[in-house]
N, C-alpha and C positions, 0 to 999 in steps of 0.2 A: 254598848248594846242597848237599844231602846226598850221601853216598857212593853210594847206590842210583841217584840221578839221574845222578851223574857216570859210573857204570858203564854206564848206559843210553846216555849220549852216546858213550862209547868204542865200544860195540857198533854204534851207528849209523854212526860214522866208518869202522869196519872194513867194514861192510856195503857202503858205497858206494865204498870204495877211493880210488884216485887221482882227482883232479879236473882237468878240462880248462878252464883259465882263459880260453882263447881264445874259448869260446862264451859268455862272460859277458853277462848282461843286468842291467838295473836292477830292483830289487825294493824295495817299501815294506813294512817289517816293523813290526807293532805288538806291544807287550808287555804283560803283566799289570803292574799298578801304576798309580797315579794320575799323570796329567800335572800340571803346576803349577796349571792353572786349576781343577782339582777336588781338589787334594791337601788332605787333612784331618789329616795327621799320623799318627804311629804306625808309621813305617817306620825301623828302624835309628837310633833316637834323634831323629828329626824329630817332635817331639811337638806343635808349634804348627801352625796352618793357614796356608797360603800365600795363600789367598783365603777370605774369610768363607764359612762353609757356607751353602748355599741362597741365595747372593747372585748377582746378575748385575752384577758390578763388574769394572772394568779391573784387569789385573795390575799390581801395583806393582813395576816392574822394578828399582827401587833397593833394595827390601827385601833384607836380608841373608839372610832365610829363602828367598826366591824364588831368589836367586843360588846359595845353597849346595845347595838341593834340585835345581835344574836341573843343577848340576855332578854331583851324586850320580847322577842319571839317566844323564847322558852317560857317566860312569865305568862304570855297569852295562852300557850298550850296548857299550862297548869291551871289557869283560871277557868278555861273552858271545861276541862275534866272535873274540876272541883265544883263547878256550878251544876253540871249535869248529874253527877253520881255521888253517892255517899262515900265517905272515906272507908277504905277497906273492901269496897266492891270492885275495885279496878287497880291495876298497877301499870303506871307509865314506864316503859322500858327505855326509850330514847326520845329525845327531842332532835328533830332534823331541822337545822337552821341555815346551813350554808349553801347547799345545792338544791334542796327542796324545802318548802315550809310545811312541816307536819311533825308527826310523832308516831311511834310504835307503842301500842297499848295492849294489855292482856285483859280482855273483857268477854262477856257472854255475847252470843249472837243477838239477843234482845237489846243489849246496850249498843251494839254496833248499828242496829237499826235506828236507834235514837240519834246516834251521831250522824247517820246518813240524812236524817230529816232536819238537822240543825242548820240554821242559817250560817253561812261562812265556811261550811265544810264542803270541799270540792269532791273528795273521793274517800271511800272506806273500802280497803282491799284486804281480804283475808290473806295472811302471810302464806307463802308457799316455799317449798324446799329447793335448795340448790345442791349440786353434786360436784365432785372433783372431775373434772373433765380430762433419763437424759445423761466425753473424754476425747472421743474421736471426732466429734462434729466440728470443733474449731478448725481442724486440719481439712476436713471434708469441705468446709465452707471457705477455705483459703484465708482465714483470719491472720494466722501468725506471719505469713509472708506478704499478703496483699493488703491488709487493712491495719493491723496494729502498728506497723512502722509509721504510717501516716499520722498516727495520734501520739507518737513518742514512744512506741514499743508497748509490750504487754503491761509494763509497770506504770503506764500512764493511760491505758485504754479505758475510756469511760470516766476519767478523773472528775470528781465532784458532781457527777450526775446521780441523782437520787431515784432509785427504782422502788416503788411501793409494791408489796406483795400481799394481796388479800387471799389468805390461804390458811393452812393448818398450823402456822407458827414457824419456829425455827429452833434448831439444836445449836446453840451459840458456841458450843465447845468443839465443833467440827473444824478440822484443819482448813477446809474450804473457806471458812470465815475468820480464821485466826489472823492476828496482826503482828505476832512476834518475829516473823521472818520477812516482813514487808517494810517498805518505806513508811515512816509515821504518817498517819492521816491527820490533816488539819481540820479545823472547824468548817462547817458549811453554813454560813450565816443565813442563807435563804431558807434553810430547813428549820422548822420550829417544833418538830415532834418530840415526844417524851419517851423515856425508857422506863418501863415498869420493873419493879424489883421481884426477883424470883422468891416466892414464899419459903422455899426450902433452903436456898443458899444465902438468902438476904442480900444477894448481889444483883445489880441490874443486868439487863441482857445486852447492853451496848459496849462496843470496844473501839469505835472509830470506823471500822468496816460496817458493822451493824450500827446504824445511826439512830434508829428508833424502833421501839418494840411495844406494842399494845395489843390487848385482846378484847373481843366483843362477844359476849355469850348470854346477854340478858334474855333474848328470845329463846335460845336453847334451854336455858334454865326454866323459864316460864312454861315451856312446852313439856317439861319433865324429861327431856332427852339428855341432859347434861349429867355426866358422872365425873366428879372432880378427881376420883382416884385414877382414872385412865385418860380423861380429857385434859387435865391440868388447868387450873383456874389462873392461868398466866400465859404469856406468849410462848411458852415451851411447846415444841412440836411433839404431840402425842401420836403422830401418824407417820411422818416421813415425807409426805407429799410436799409440804411447804419448804422444808430444807432442800428437797430435790429441785424444785422450781427456782428457788433463790440461787442455788449453786450453778444451775444451767445459765442463768442470765448474768450473774455477777460474782461467781465463785472465784477464789484465788487461782492463779495460773500454776500449772505443773504439779498438782497434788497427786501423789501416787495412789492408785486405786488398788488396795491390797485386800485380799480375802483368802482365807484358808492357806496362807503361806505363799500365794501366787500373786503376781502383779499383772493387772489387766490394762496397763497403760497409765497415762497421767491425765487427770481431769482439769478442766479449766472452764470458767464462764466465758460468755461471749465478750463481756466488758469487764475484765478482771479487776479493774480499779474503781468501778462504780460502787456507790454506797447502797446499802440494803436497809429499807424501812419496812418493818413487819407489822401487819394488821391481821391478827389471827381472828378468823370468823368461821373456820371449818373445823369439824371435830370428827373423831374416829369412826364411829359406827354409822351415824345418821347423816353425815355431810354437813349441812348448815341450813340456816334460815335467812330469807331475803332481808328481814328486819335487821339482823346482825351485820350482814354484808353491806347494806346501805349505810349503816352507822360507820362501818370501817372505811368505806369509800369517802364519806363526808369528812371524816377526820383526816384521811390521807391528803385530800385536796387542800384542806385548811392548813395542814402542816407544811405544805409546799413541795410535795414530790414532783418530779419531772415526768415520770413514766409510771403507769399503773398496770401491773400484770394480774390478770384474772384467769387463772387456770380453773375456772369454776363457771357453771352455767345452770340455768333452771332445768328442772326435771322435764318440763314440757312448756309449750307456749302458754302465756298467761291467758286464762279463759275469761277473766273478769273485765278485760279491756278489749275494745274493738280492734286494736292493732297490736302487733308485736313490737312496734317502735315506741309506744307510750305505755309505760307502767312504772311503778316506783323504782325499779332496777335500771331500766334503760334511760328514763328521764333523769335520774341521778347522774348517769354517765354522760348524758348530753350536757348537763351543767359542768361536769368535770372537763369536757372538751372546751366549753366556753371559758373555763379558767386556764386554758392553755396546756392541759395535761394530755399526753399521748396515751390512749387506752388500748391495751391489747387483751384479747379474750380468746380462749380456746374455742374452736368451732363446734366441738362435741364429738362423741365417740359412737354415734349411731350408724356409721357406715356399714356396708357400702350402699345402703338404700337411699333413694332420693328424699329430699325435704326432711332431713334429719338434723339440720343445723339448730343450735341453741344460741347462736349469736347473730343478731338480725340487723342492727342499726348502722347507718352510714358513718356515724361518729366513732364507731368502734372498729379496730382492725381485727378481723376474725381470721384465725390461723388454722389451716388444715395440717395434717401430719403426713410426713414422708418417711419412707424407708431409705436410709443412706446406703453407702456401698459396702458396709461391713456386715458379713454374715458368718455365723458359726456353724460348723458341721462336725460330726463325729461318725465313727463306724464301729460295728461289732463284727468280728470275723468268727464264724462258726467252725466247729471241728470238721465239717464236711467241705470246707473251703469257701462257702458262700459268704458274701460280705453284705451286711445290712446297714443302711444309712440311718442316722439318728442325730440327736443333738444332746447337749449338756457340756458345760465348760468344765472339763475335768482332765486330770493327767491320764496317761495311758497305763495299762497294766504292764508288767515287765516285758521288755522287747523279746521277740522270738520265743515266747512261752505261752502255752494255752493252759487254761485253768478249768477245773470242773465246775459245772453250773448246777445249782440246787434251787428248786422252786420253793418259795415260802410255804405254800400249801403242803409240801412234802416234808417239811422239817418243823412242823408245829409240835409243841410239847404236849398238848392235850387236845383231842378233837372237840372237846366242849367249848373251846375258845373260838370256835368258828363265828360266833356272834360278833366278834371284834374285827372281822375281816383281816385275818393275818396276811392275806395276799398283798395288801398295800404297804406292808413293811413299816408301819408307823409305831409299832410297839415291840421293841427287841425282846421283852420278857416272854413273849409268846413263842419265840423260836428257839430251837435247839442249837446252842452255841457250838457244841462239838461237831455238828454236821455242817455248820455254816463256815466255820473258821478255815481260812486258807482257800476258800472257794468263791465263785461269783454267785451272788444272791439274785435270783430271778423273781421280780415282783410285778404286780398288776396295777395299771394306772386306772383307778376306779373313778366314779362320778364324784367321790368325796374330794378329789383333787381340784375339781372344777368349782364346786359350790360349798364344799365343807372345809374342814380344818387340815386335811392331809396336805403334805408338802414334800417336794423333792428333797429339800434340806433335811427333813426328818428321816427320809429313806437313807440318805447318806450317813446320818448319825447312827441309824440302826445298823447299817452295814459295818461301820467303823467299830461300834461297840461289840459286835459279835465276831470281830476279827476277819471279816470277809475281805478279799483282795479287791472287790468292786461290786457293782450292782447293775442290773439291767431292769428298766421299767418298760413294760410292753402295753401299748394302747390297743386293747382288743376291740373296742367299739367307740366311735366318736361321732358327734353331729357333723354334718358337712360344713367345711370351712372353719372348723375349730382351730384356733390359733395357739401354737405351743411356743413359748419363749425359752431360750436356753438359760439355764440356771447354774451359777458357779457352785461347785461342791468340793469337798476336801479329799475325797477318794475317787478312784476311777469309776466312772458311771456313764450310762447312756440311756436316753429316752427314745424308744422306737415309736415314732409318731404315725407312721404309715400302717394302717390296720392290716393290709395284706402282708407286709413284711413281718408284723407281729405274729400273724398266723403261721408264716414260714418258720419263725423261731419256735413257736409252741409245737408245731408238727415235728420239727427236728428233735426237740427236747423229749417229746413223748416217744418217738421211735427209738431214741437212744437210751431210754430209761426203762429197764426191765422191772416188772412188778409181779407180786404174787397174786393169788386168786382174790384176795381182799382188796387189792389196789395199792397195797403198801409197796414202796420202792425197795427192791432187793439190792440194787447198787446204782450209783450215779455215774453215767457214762458220757453225758453230753458235755462238750467242751467249747470254750470260746476265749477270745481276747478282746479287750477294749482299746480303741485307738486314742490318740491325743486330740482332745477337743478344745484346747486352750487357745490356739492361734486362730485369729479371724482370717477369713478369705475376703479379699476386696474385689467387688464386682463392678464392671463397667455399666451394667444395667441398673444404674442408680442416677438420680433418685426415682422412686416410684411412689404413687399415692398409696398409703397403707389401707388395708382392708377396712379397718375400724373407723377411719377418718370420715366424719359427717360430710354429706354431700348436699349441693343445692338441687333445684332452684331455691332461692330465698323465698320466704313467705311473709305476707304483710298483715295477716290476721289469723286467728285461731281456727278458721275454717280452711286453712292451708291454701288460700288463693295466692298466686305467684306475685311477687313484688317486682317493680321496675328497678331493681338494684341487685347487682351481682354479689353473692356470697358463696363460699368464703372469699377473702381478699387475697390470700397468699399462702404458699406452702413452705413448710420448714421441717427439719428433722424431728421426728417424734416417735421413732420405733427403736427399741433396745438402746436406750440412752443411759449411760453410766453417770451417776452424780451422787451427791451427798445424801445420806439417810440418817435417821435417828435410831439409836439402839432401843428407844421406847416403842417404836412402831410395831403394830401387830397386824395391820391390814394386809400386808404382803407376807404370807407364811414362810416363803423361801428366804426372806431377809430379816427375820426376827433376830434382834441383837447385833445386827451388822451396822457398819458405818457407811457403807455404800450400797446402792441398789441399781440394777439395770432394768428399767421398766419402760412401758410404752403408753402413748396416749397423746391426744391433742394438748393435754395439760403440759406435756414436755415440749411440744412445738411452740406454744405461745411464748415462753421465756426466751427461746432462741431469738424471736423477733424483738422482744423487750430489750434484750442485751444489745442487739445490733442497732436498734433505735437509739440506745444510749450513745453508741459510737457516732451516729449521725448528729445527735443533739450536741455532742461535745464539739464536733467540727463546725456545726451550724447552729449556734445557741439561740438564734432569734427566729428560727423556722417554726411555723405553726404545726400543730399535730397533723393537719391535713397535708402539709408539705412533706413532712417526714413519711407519712403513709404513701404519698405519691411516689417519692423517691424509691421506696422499697418495691412498690408494685410495678412501676414502668420499666425498671431495670431487671426484673426477674426473668427467668429462663423457662422455656417450654420444651427444651430438649434435654436428654440425659447425657451421661458421660460418653456414651457411644455415638452421640450426635443423632439420636433417633428421637421422634416425638415422645414426650413423657407418657408412661403407661400407668394404669391404675389397677390395683388388685380388685377383683370383682368375682361374683359367683357366676359360673356358667349355667346353662339350662339344667344341668344335673346337680346344681348347688355344690360343685367342686370349685376349688380356687383356680382362677385363671387370670390372665392379664389382658386388658383391653386398652385401646388408645384413650388417654385421658382427655377430658374436656374442662373448660373453665368452671363447670359445676363441681369438679373434683379438686382443682388446684387454684381457682381464682385467676389471678394474673400469671401465676407460674411459681417456680421454686426460687426462693430468695437468693440474691447474688450480692453479698455485702460490699464487695469492692466497688461494683458499679453503682450501688446505692449511695455511696459517699459523693459521687459526682454525676448526678442524673441529667444534667444539662437543662431540662425543663421540669417544672412541677405544675400539677393541677391543684391549685390552692382553694381553700374553702374555709368559711368561718360559721359562726352561730347563725347568722341570717340565712346563709345558704342551707343549713340543716332545716331551719324553719320553712324555707321555701319548698324543700323536698316534702316535708310533712304536709304542708298546706295544699300541695298539688296532687298528693296521692289519693286516688279515688277511694271512697269508703271511709275515710277518716273524718270524723265530725270536727268542724272548726272550733266548736265549743270545747271539745275534749282537748284539742291542741292548746287552747288558751288556758284550760284548767291546769295543764302540766307545765306550760312555759310562761304563763302570765303575759303573753303577747298575742294580739289579734292577728288573724291571717290577712295581710295586705301585701302579699308578695306576687311578683309577675313572672315567676319561673315558667309558667305555662304548662309544663308537663314534668313529672318526676324524673324522666330520662334526661332532662336538661341539667340536673344537678351536676355540679362540676367535679365529678369523681373520675379517677383514671380507669374507667370501664364504661361500657354502654350496654344497657339491658332494656329491651322492649318486650314485655311479656305478651302484648297483644298488638301486633303490627298489622294494620289494615291499609292497603294502598301504599302511599309514600309518606314517610315521616322524617322530618329533619330535626336533628338534635345539634346543639352547640356545645363546644368546650373551649375553655380559656386556659392558655398556658403562660407561665411566667418564666423568663430566662434567669437561671441562677448561676450561669457561667459567663464566659466572654461572648462577644458578638458572634452570631452564628446564623447561617441560612439553613432552614430545614425544608426538605422535600417531603410532602405528605402523600402517602399511598395507602390503599386499603384493599383487603381481600375478604371474601365471604363465600360460604357454601352456595351452590348454584340456585337454591330456592329463593334467595334474596339478593337483589342487586344493591351494590354499595358505591357511593361516590363521595368525594371530599372536595371542599372548596374553602380557601384557595388551594392550588396544587403545591405552592411553596410560600414561605414567608421568612423574612429576616428580622431577628430580634436583637436589640442592644441589651447590655447587662441590665437586669432589673425590669425590663420592658415586658408587657403582657400583650398577647394577641388572641383573638377568638377565631376559631375555624368551625365549619359546619360539616356534618356527616349526614347524608341522605340515604335512607334504607327503603327499598321498594320490593313489594311482594312479586315474585315471579311464579311460584307454585306453592300450593299448600300441602304439607306432608303430615301435619299433626304432631310434628316434633320440632325441637329447637334447632336453629341453624347457628353456626359458630364462625367467627372470623376475627380480624384484628385491624386496627389502624396503626400505621407505623410512621413516625417522624424521624427521618434520617438527617443528621446534622452534618454540615461541611467540616466541622472539627472533630467528627468521630462519634458524637453522642447518638445513641439510638433510643428513642422513646416509643414504647409499645403499649397499647391498651387493648384488652379483649372486647369483642362485640358479640352479644347474644341476642337473638330475636326469635319469636314464635310468630309465624305468618298465619293470617286468617283471611277468609274471603270478606268482601265488603258486607 
């Protein structure tokens, strides 16, 4: 740094004067200069390249050059901070060296402004929060019979593929991750991650199945959000979410799911033999911070993971950058893709409303959540013969026998305890055991179950401790579209979710229960029996897009302008998924202290894709991340088990739950088909330069901002972002006629493909050529022309299909919004 620059720094320091450290916040700072992933030499004596130029290869973390250049970058970070600020007025949390060149630092806003004005500093972003966004699904997806045998059976499925999980950690003692009943795991030389030691047991977290375990909490600690008593200052899962996602992708095969003395099937990961690398960056109450997540991703890529699962996303689009595609989070993942890592991210849980995605970029595989074919139902039979439908995974009361029903409000020990809401049956000490014993306890499902600490598990424990034969929970009022999940319990029980049925129950109870003039019950006469809710019912109307699953269109900036890129990419099971849990977890009140949980979210859908990607990577080890993504997308299905078009859960005009025909904004390319994905015939491949071409041709993105994040100038001739070689076509502003091109590569034997296309009538579609023959490994380009016929103010949907002479079918969705000239 020259004397002029140094004098400039002194003037800036004098300008801002003394700094108030008590108002400090976390900032992510990026600097000029290449990170390791794109370093080509030429800086202060570093004349060799850390990674081959123009390659999409993993970083060799053992390379002396990589190690020394990474140290050089960290030294520069420390020197810059030390020169600008007095010791004790700042705290550097992380140096980012491998995927981006920068650091995370805890400083005041005034100090952040000094950094912004400092030569060599490219961006200063205030940290923002991220949030968490799974037994039967292997069978539903056809893995045991259709996929695992091709990889040597379940005991070889995913062998030596390393999946990294940036999540809430792992519970290493769970049978889904045990090694005592499996074939011994050998070393994986390509992976160089480390295993932290548990401060409590003094043992590390790894066992051969779990191959790496680290945690990242510097930002959480600096923000004052970290509580070591419940968050655990180690890779130990204090939530359950991380164990759940790891088990879905790579948990051991055939693990019995046992709760309350009942077995709910056997759990298995998609790739049961894959290795698990843990990068804990999410915590119980507050979720996580981007600074910690970026540090975790940076480390995972350096360590050599093959696949990265992110069941995590930002709380909202980043407001400090002009585009959703470029920020410290997405640009780090772009560098991960350059390093050859297949990145999977949950699409988000903001559905069913449009533009609710939290996963935006083309180098990420964004996963929406589907309901599979397994549904749980139960019923309550009243003394008057009426049968009321409900849910809860419980055994039945004794066959052919009805029991007296007593309402919690009628059996309280003291009217003064009303302040504790005895009707929700959370506190057994408030209720008269003599009146409850041998009867069915009738409780109310209050708002406290939705946003408070009340749980169905606690209702079950209350009923059991009072000697009740079972319990009924009645939902007396609920917001339209409220989703109720079945919960496993130890005693007979049922949740009546339909408000009108709940009112029928209450009316019957009141009519059957005589009272004196004060309202006190004279005798309990209402009766009922609870059915068996343990057995699932398999539906043909599956899969369906889950109500909560985030929807497109994708957005390119924080003003929510539509992008020329389809998101989500693909649909996978994400509703009512059984998988491993941690006994330490408290975020799901119904599963406190349990070893398994059945929960829903796109967080559960993403690891399904991560595990299936591991099976593809195992069969095709040299495929790029884009090729794997293409294989998953082009072979997916848009019809359900009954051979009808996929449907999506949605709100009707009255805000009641309904089903509508799904579109690519709901499911992307369609629902994953693992067997077909192993043999896609053709792939739409892409690499780092293609991603840069997409960025450089997207309107509204400043080329200087692209260079800031990628260290590469915009000199690409893609022409239009719709020409980016992804297995979908999206034109958000179609005027007149627009021609887009796609290039396919043959990954099978020689085959002739006939190309056809269909589109909604508002847009005409043509393809050229009509057919083409490709030899093994050959690539060919075809064109798709879209022409406006009429303008409706809504998107039009269609598809391009390539049908091969050897049976391969390659399908890509087409989305376009027509405008007048």
